[in-house]
Structures are given as structure tokens and as C-alpha cells.
PAKOLPA-74164 format. One record per residue (C-alpha): residue number from 0; x, y, z. Coordinates in nm, 2 decimals. Example, Ala and Ser with C-alpha at 12.3 -4.5 7.8 and 13.67 -1.06 7.14 Angstrom:
2
+-----+--------+--------+--------+
:   k :     xx :     yy :     zz :
+-----+--------+--------+--------+
:   0 :   1.23 :  -0.45 :   0.78 :
:   1 :   1.37 :  -0.11 :   0.71 :
+-----+--------+--------+--------+
This chain:
304
+-----+--------+--------+--------+
:   k :     xx :     yy :     zz :
+-----+--------+--------+--------+
:   0 :  17.17 :  20.15 :   7.78 :
:   1 :  17.04 :  19.79 :   7.68 :
:   2 :  16.83 :  19.79 :   7.40 :
:   3 :  16.49 :  19.54 :   7.40 :
:   4 :  16.48 :  19.27 :   7.15 :
:   5 :  16.19 :  19.12 :   6.97 :
:   6 :  16.34 :  18.75 :   7.02 :
:   7 :  16.19 :  18.57 :   7.27 :
:   8 :  16.40 :  18.41 :   7.49 :
:   9 :  16.42 :  18.01 :   7.46 :
:  10 :  16.24 :  17.82 :   7.72 :
:  11 :  16.05 :  18.14 :   7.87 :
:  12 :  15.71 :  18.26 :   7.70 :
:  13 :  15.65 :  18.20 :   7.31 :
:  14 :  15.42 :  18.45 :   7.15 :
:  15 :  15.16 :  18.17 :   7.08 :
:  16 :  15.20 :  18.11 :   7.48 :
:  17 :  15.15 :  18.46 :   7.58 :
:  18 :  14.81 :  18.49 :   7.36 :
:  19 :  14.75 :  18.17 :   7.58 :
:  20 :  14.85 :  18.32 :   7.90 :
:  21 :  14.58 :  18.60 :   7.73 :
:  22 :  14.26 :  18.36 :   7.73 :
:  23 :  14.33 :  18.23 :   8.03 :
:  24 :  14.36 :  18.66 :   8.17 :
:  25 :  14.07 :  18.73 :   8.00 :
:  26 :  13.87 :  18.40 :   8.13 :
:  27 :  13.95 :  18.52 :   8.50 :
:  28 :  13.86 :  18.82 :   8.45 :
:  29 :  13.53 :  18.76 :   8.34 :
:  30 :  13.47 :  18.50 :   8.57 :
:  31 :  13.73 :  18.43 :   8.94 :
:  32 :  13.82 :  18.78 :   8.90 :
:  33 :  13.52 :  19.04 :   8.87 :
:  34 :  13.53 :  19.31 :   9.01 :
:  35 :  13.86 :  19.20 :   9.24 :
:  36 :  14.15 :  19.36 :   8.97 :
:  37 :  13.90 :  19.70 :   9.01 :
:  38 :  13.88 :  19.70 :   9.36 :
:  39 :  14.28 :  19.63 :   9.38 :
:  40 :  14.41 :  19.88 :   9.22 :
:  41 :  14.12 :  20.13 :   9.26 :
:  42 :  14.11 :  20.19 :   9.66 :
:  43 :  13.83 :  20.45 :   9.78 :
:  44 :  13.91 :  20.79 :   9.92 :
:  45 :  14.24 :  20.82 :   9.73 :
:  46 :  14.14 :  21.17 :   9.59 :
:  47 :  13.79 :  21.30 :   9.51 :
:  48 :  13.71 :  21.43 :   9.17 :
:  49 :  13.37 :  21.56 :   9.09 :
:  50 :  13.05 :  21.54 :   9.19 :
:  51 :  12.84 :  21.36 :   8.88 :
:  52 :  12.48 :  21.25 :   8.83 :
:  53 :  12.40 :  20.92 :   8.99 :
:  54 :  12.21 :  20.63 :   8.76 :
:  55 :  12.14 :  20.29 :   8.83 :
:  56 :  12.42 :  20.04 :   9.00 :
:  57 :  12.61 :  20.33 :   9.15 :
:  58 :  12.72 :  20.26 :   9.49 :
:  59 :  12.43 :  20.43 :   9.69 :
:  60 :  12.69 :  20.52 :   9.97 :
:  61 :  12.89 :  20.76 :   9.72 :
:  62 :  12.56 :  20.95 :   9.72 :
:  63 :  12.62 :  21.34 :   9.80 :
:  64 :  12.32 :  21.41 :   9.93 :
:  65 :  12.37 :  21.81 :   9.99 :
:  66 :  12.41 :  21.82 :   9.64 :
:  67 :  12.12 :  21.60 :   9.59 :
:  68 :  11.88 :  21.80 :   9.81 :
:  69 :  11.99 :  22.11 :   9.66 :
:  70 :  11.90 :  22.03 :   9.30 :
:  71 :  11.65 :  21.79 :   9.33 :
:  72 :  11.83 :  21.45 :   9.20 :
:  73 :  12.03 :  21.25 :   9.27 :
:  74 :  12.44 :  21.30 :   9.25 :
:  75 :  12.75 :  21.08 :   9.37 :
:  76 :  13.10 :  21.16 :   9.43 :
:  77 :  13.33 :  21.03 :   9.19 :
:  78 :  13.70 :  20.97 :   9.29 :
:  79 :  13.99 :  20.96 :   9.08 :
:  80 :  14.04 :  20.57 :   9.12 :
:  81 :  13.73 :  20.54 :   8.87 :
:  82 :  13.94 :  20.66 :   8.58 :
:  83 :  14.18 :  20.47 :   8.36 :
:  84 :  14.44 :  20.28 :   8.57 :
:  85 :  14.80 :  20.34 :   8.46 :
:  86 :  15.07 :  20.06 :   8.53 :
:  87 :  15.41 :  20.07 :   8.56 :
:  88 :  15.59 :  19.76 :   8.57 :
:  89 :  15.95 :  19.82 :   8.71 :
:  90 :  16.14 :  19.49 :   8.63 :
:  91 :  16.50 :  19.45 :   8.80 :
:  92 :  16.67 :  19.20 :   8.63 :
:  93 :  17.00 :  19.05 :   8.77 :
:  94 :  17.22 :  18.76 :   8.78 :
:  95 :  17.06 :  18.62 :   9.10 :
:  96 :  16.71 :  18.59 :   8.95 :
:  97 :  16.89 :  18.32 :   8.76 :
:  98 :  16.92 :  18.06 :   9.02 :
:  99 :  16.68 :  17.78 :   9.03 :
: 100 :  16.68 :  17.42 :   9.21 :
: 101 :  16.37 :  17.30 :   9.04 :
: 102 :  16.24 :  17.33 :   8.68 :
: 103 :  16.19 :  17.71 :   8.68 :
: 104 :  16.46 :  18.00 :   8.77 :
: 105 :  16.33 :  18.29 :   8.96 :
: 106 :  16.36 :  18.52 :   8.66 :
: 107 :  16.12 :  18.28 :   8.45 :
: 108 :  15.88 :  18.29 :   8.75 :
: 109 :  15.92 :  18.67 :   8.77 :
: 110 :  15.86 :  18.70 :   8.34 :
: 111 :  15.58 :  18.48 :   8.34 :
: 112 :  15.42 :  18.67 :   8.67 :
: 113 :  15.53 :  19.03 :   8.45 :
: 114 :  15.34 :  18.90 :   8.17 :
: 115 :  15.04 :  18.80 :   8.34 :
: 116 :  15.00 :  19.15 :   8.51 :
: 117 :  15.03 :  19.33 :   8.18 :
: 118 :  14.78 :  19.14 :   7.99 :
: 119 :  14.60 :  19.18 :   8.31 :
: 120 :  14.56 :  19.54 :   8.21 :
: 121 :  14.52 :  19.48 :   7.84 :
: 122 :  14.22 :  19.31 :   7.90 :
: 123 :  14.12 :  19.60 :   8.16 :
: 124 :  14.19 :  19.83 :   7.90 :
: 125 :  14.39 :  20.01 :   8.10 :
: 126 :  14.78 :  20.18 :   8.06 :
: 127 :  15.10 :  20.01 :   8.11 :
: 128 :  15.45 :  20.10 :   8.10 :
: 129 :  15.75 :  19.91 :   8.17 :
: 130 :  16.10 :  20.01 :   8.33 :
: 131 :  16.37 :  19.75 :   8.24 :
: 132 :  16.65 :  19.78 :   8.46 :
: 133 :  16.99 :  19.50 :   8.46 :
: 134 :  17.35 :  19.57 :   8.55 :
: 135 :  17.38 :  19.70 :   8.19 :
: 136 :  17.16 :  19.98 :   8.19 :
: 137 :  16.77 :  20.06 :   8.17 :
: 138 :  16.52 :  20.14 :   7.90 :
: 139 :  16.17 :  20.24 :   7.88 :
: 140 :  15.85 :  20.21 :   7.72 :
: 141 :  15.60 :  20.46 :   7.82 :
: 142 :  15.25 :  20.33 :   7.98 :
: 143 :  15.01 :  20.34 :   7.71 :
: 144 :  14.63 :  20.18 :   7.65 :
: 145 :  14.57 :  19.91 :   7.38 :
: 146 :  14.62 :  19.52 :   7.35 :
: 147 :  14.84 :  19.52 :   7.05 :
: 148 :  15.09 :  19.78 :   7.23 :
: 149 :  15.09 :  19.62 :   7.58 :
: 150 :  15.15 :  19.29 :   7.39 :
: 151 :  15.46 :  19.41 :   7.20 :
: 152 :  15.57 :  19.52 :   7.52 :
: 153 :  15.50 :  19.22 :   7.71 :
: 154 :  15.70 :  19.06 :   7.39 :
: 155 :  16.01 :  19.28 :   7.43 :
: 156 :  16.07 :  19.18 :   7.82 :
: 157 :  16.04 :  18.83 :   7.75 :
: 158 :  16.27 :  18.84 :   7.48 :
: 159 :  16.55 :  19.06 :   7.71 :
: 160 :  16.85 :  18.85 :   7.75 :
: 161 :  16.94 :  18.75 :   8.10 :
: 162 :  17.24 :  18.98 :   8.23 :
: 163 :  17.59 :  18.85 :   8.20 :
: 164 :  17.67 :  18.63 :   8.47 :
: 165 :  17.94 :  18.70 :   8.69 :
: 166 :  17.98 :  19.06 :   8.58 :
: 167 :  18.06 :  19.22 :   8.90 :
: 168 :  17.81 :  19.53 :   8.82 :
: 169 :  17.56 :  19.57 :   9.01 :
: 170 :  17.18 :  19.67 :   8.84 :
: 171 :  17.13 :  20.01 :   8.92 :
: 172 :  16.76 :  20.11 :   8.92 :
: 173 :  16.67 :  20.50 :   8.79 :
: 174 :  16.47 :  20.61 :   9.09 :
: 175 :  16.48 :  20.93 :   9.01 :
: 176 :  16.37 :  20.86 :   8.64 :
: 177 :  16.09 :  20.63 :   8.83 :
: 178 :  15.99 :  20.94 :   8.99 :
: 179 :  15.84 :  21.08 :   8.64 :
: 180 :  15.78 :  20.83 :   8.43 :
: 181 :  15.41 :  20.79 :   8.48 :
: 182 :  15.15 :  21.03 :   8.64 :
: 183 :  15.05 :  21.05 :   8.97 :
: 184 :  14.81 :  20.80 :   9.19 :
: 185 :  14.96 :  20.55 :   8.91 :
: 186 :  15.08 :  20.19 :   9.02 :
: 187 :  15.38 :  20.08 :   9.05 :
: 188 :  15.46 :  19.72 :   9.04 :
: 189 :  15.83 :  19.64 :   9.11 :
: 190 :  15.94 :  19.27 :   9.04 :
: 191 :  16.27 :  19.17 :   9.17 :
: 192 :  16.49 :  18.99 :   9.37 :
: 193 :  16.47 :  19.20 :   9.68 :
: 194 :  16.82 :  19.09 :   9.86 :
: 195 :  16.86 :  19.26 :  10.20 :
: 196 :  17.00 :  19.60 :  10.15 :
: 197 :  16.95 :  19.97 :  10.19 :
: 198 :  16.60 :  20.12 :  10.09 :
: 199 :  16.57 :  20.31 :   9.73 :
: 200 :  16.64 :  20.66 :   9.74 :
: 201 :  16.36 :  20.83 :   9.77 :
: 202 :  16.11 :  20.62 :   9.79 :
: 203 :  15.91 :  20.76 :  10.08 :
: 204 :  15.82 :  21.00 :   9.80 :
: 205 :  15.82 :  20.72 :   9.52 :
: 206 :  15.57 :  20.58 :   9.78 :
: 207 :  15.34 :  20.90 :   9.80 :
: 208 :  15.34 :  20.96 :   9.46 :
: 209 :  15.23 :  20.63 :   9.29 :
: 210 :  15.03 :  20.31 :   9.46 :
: 211 :  15.33 :  20.08 :   9.54 :
: 212 :  15.30 :  19.69 :   9.55 :
: 213 :  15.65 :  19.45 :   9.55 :
: 214 :  15.67 :  19.11 :   9.34 :
: 215 :  15.93 :  18.82 :   9.45 :
: 216 :  16.04 :  18.50 :   9.33 :
: 217 :  16.13 :  18.26 :   9.58 :
: 218 :  16.34 :  17.93 :   9.51 :
: 219 :  16.24 :  17.63 :   9.74 :
: 220 :  16.57 :  17.64 :   9.86 :
: 221 :  16.53 :  17.99 :   9.98 :
: 222 :  16.30 :  17.91 :  10.17 :
: 223 :  16.42 :  17.61 :  10.35 :
: 224 :  16.74 :  17.37 :  10.24 :
: 225 :  16.73 :  17.03 :  10.18 :
: 226 :  16.77 :  16.79 :  10.42 :
: 227 :  17.14 :  16.67 :  10.54 :
: 228 :  17.28 :  16.66 :  10.19 :
: 229 :  17.64 :  16.75 :  10.03 :
: 230 :  17.53 :  16.96 :   9.70 :
: 231 :  17.72 :  17.10 :   9.42 :
: 232 :  17.52 :  17.38 :   9.33 :
: 233 :  17.64 :  17.67 :   9.09 :
: 234 :  17.65 :  18.01 :   9.19 :
: 235 :  17.49 :  18.30 :   8.92 :
: 236 :  17.69 :  18.54 :   9.12 :
: 237 :  18.01 :  18.40 :   9.14 :
: 238 :  18.01 :  18.23 :   8.81 :
: 239 :  18.11 :  17.86 :   8.97 :
: 240 :  18.02 :  17.54 :   9.11 :
: 241 :  18.02 :  17.57 :   9.52 :
: 242 :  17.95 :  17.26 :   9.78 :
: 243 :  17.70 :  17.32 :  10.03 :
: 244 :  17.65 :  17.09 :  10.33 :
: 245 :  17.32 :  17.12 :  10.45 :
: 246 :  17.38 :  16.90 :  10.75 :
: 247 :  17.61 :  17.14 :  10.87 :
: 248 :  17.46 :  17.38 :  11.18 :
: 249 :  17.70 :  17.68 :  11.03 :
: 250 :  17.58 :  17.66 :  10.71 :
: 251 :  17.21 :  17.63 :  10.82 :
: 252 :  17.26 :  17.93 :  11.05 :
: 253 :  17.43 :  18.12 :  10.78 :
: 254 :  17.11 :  18.04 :  10.55 :
: 255 :  16.83 :  18.12 :  10.85 :
: 256 :  17.03 :  18.44 :  10.89 :
: 257 :  17.04 :  18.53 :  10.49 :
: 258 :  16.65 :  18.45 :  10.50 :
: 259 :  16.53 :  18.65 :  10.76 :
: 260 :  16.74 :  18.95 :  10.66 :
: 261 :  16.55 :  18.91 :  10.29 :
: 262 :  16.22 :  18.91 :  10.42 :
: 263 :  16.27 :  19.18 :  10.68 :
: 264 :  16.42 :  19.44 :  10.36 :
: 265 :  16.12 :  19.31 :  10.16 :
: 266 :  15.89 :  19.39 :  10.46 :
: 267 :  16.03 :  19.72 :  10.51 :
: 268 :  15.93 :  19.83 :  10.17 :
: 269 :  15.60 :  19.68 :  10.20 :
: 270 :  15.45 :  19.70 :  10.55 :
: 271 :  15.12 :  19.60 :  10.42 :
: 272 :  15.09 :  19.24 :  10.39 :
: 273 :  14.85 :  19.27 :  10.06 :
: 274 :  15.13 :  19.50 :   9.91 :
: 275 :  15.35 :  19.22 :   9.86 :
: 276 :  15.38 :  18.91 :   9.70 :
: 277 :  15.58 :  18.60 :   9.72 :
: 278 :  15.58 :  18.32 :   9.44 :
: 279 :  15.72 :  18.01 :   9.43 :
: 280 :  15.89 :  17.86 :   9.15 :
: 281 :  15.74 :  17.56 :   9.21 :
: 282 :  15.40 :  17.67 :   9.23 :
: 283 :  15.12 :  17.78 :   8.94 :
: 284 :  15.19 :  18.16 :   8.89 :
: 285 :  14.90 :  18.23 :   8.72 :
: 286 :  14.68 :  18.07 :   9.06 :
: 287 :  14.93 :  18.32 :   9.28 :
: 288 :  14.80 :  18.59 :   9.09 :
: 289 :  14.45 :  18.56 :   9.12 :
: 290 :  14.47 :  18.49 :   9.48 :
: 291 :  14.70 :  18.77 :   9.55 :
: 292 :  14.41 :  19.01 :   9.36 :
: 293 :  14.15 :  18.83 :   9.52 :
: 294 :  14.30 :  18.91 :   9.91 :
: 295 :  14.33 :  19.30 :   9.78 :
: 296 :  13.98 :  19.26 :   9.63 :
: 297 :  13.80 :  19.16 :  10.01 :
: 298 :  14.00 :  19.41 :  10.17 :
: 299 :  13.87 :  19.70 :   9.95 :
: 300 :  13.51 :  19.56 :   9.96 :
: 301 :  13.56 :  19.56 :  10.39 :
: 302 :  13.67 :  19.89 :  10.35 :
: 303 :  13.32 :  20.02 :  10.15 :
+-----+--------+--------+--------+
């Protein structure tokens, strides 16, 4: 089981950058994301909690008219989602994430996204936990509240050295452990490569226990190969330079087949489009995250 390190990986996110990211998240929550974060993670109707007195500003649609008529003053229904949110981030590290044809690799993109999601939880005073997995094993930080504690967890993740290339070992995520790593109705945010493959063991049970969302990083070449070029490419899985001919019809067919299988596997895990996000390595991770919460917030508003 690898140990989390406090040293920040070079070229990823320094402590100073982490503080700047926190400022951007706080500004976004107070302006463009007002209400969207809460709506995204606290959908209605998941589980009734109790009846409480109606206060000015509460949604009138939550009023329990039977209780109100019986007691002579307004009462409303309270749902379990109105409690503190608990976020459990699952960061599934692998050599495949270390590919990048642009300025950033898939891994750097997902690390920044993970940091932003944790900071979002810190700003909203939620509990945030982290389960890090790699071919070397896993380590776990239980969900806890508090800005300093969450920033420390984010620093540990950002300082985690990448898995050794071409080690031959696969990332074995401890799904049974994940099932009991956070309270029921927590939000599981799974960040990884999402290569085509079998559904994780116990996935259906895990989806019943948690709200599940998937986050993937896409290199531009993952979406489309360059046109008519012979290119030397470093394969992080094989640990060697390979040459590809993007003008080759067989090469392009093989790539299209890989893209289709990878996308189908991602969609099968997260069937609702608002439960999954693919961030390109050449786009703003922050803007992609804001757009994700906007979409979920709008859907929650329509549902009400």
C-alpha cells in the first residue's frame, strides 16, 4: 500500500496554486455557481428525514399541509439531502493517464479537477474524503470537514508520484472497501482513465448506496487523430516509442474502434449524461467543472 507524500509533484499544482484555485472556487460559488452546487448534490426525493417548522425563505412546495392543518402553523418536509454533503473522491491512477499530446497529460488534468472538486466541498463546508488507488496499492483519507483538513488531503493527492511506467501491474481498485468508506447517500466522484472493460464488482450495489459520478480526461488524440502524419509517440503502457501513421486506414479504424468501446464503457457506468464529464486536456478544467454544475443545477431546478 503506497504512502501519501506531502511533497508536491513538480509541474502539477503547488501549494500557492492550490490557494489560488481555492480563491477561484470561492468566487465561483458566490457568483456563477450560486445554488448550483447544492442542487447538483442534493436532489429531491431521495429520502424523507423529518417535518420541521416552515421559515421565511423555505420552498413553499415543501409544506406538509396535513401537519400544518393539524398544528395550526406551517411545517415543511425536510429531506436527507439537506444535511451536510459527504464527498468521496476515488482517484484511480494508472500509467495510461500519463499520456499527453498537448501541454498537459490526462493525469495532470484529472489532478487539477480533483483539487477543484475537493476545494468546492471545503468552501461549502462539506465533508471530503479520498480513496487513491494505483498499481502499487491504495491509501485512504476518511471524509472529514474543515478547510485545513481538506486542503491537506488535496496536497497529499497532488504530491503523489505517478505510477511507474510499463510495470505490467494493473490498478486494482478495492471496491468492497469503497462500499463502506463513506456514509450512505454520500456522493462518489470517480476520476480515472475508464478504459473499456468489465463493470467493477459490486457496482450496482455501490450505485444504490451512493450518488455516483464519473470524470474522465480526454487528450485531443483520444477524440481524433491528426490528419495524414507519421508520428513518433511514447506509449506509457509499453514504455517505448511507437510510430503511428495516421494516414493509414487500418490505423484510423483501430482508433475509431477503441474510441467507441471506451465511450460505451463510460456510458454504461454512468447512464445519465449529467452524471459523467469528459474534460479535454486542452480546455479549462475550471470552466468544465462550472459547466458541469450548471447543467446539474438546471436539471434539479426543473425537477422541482
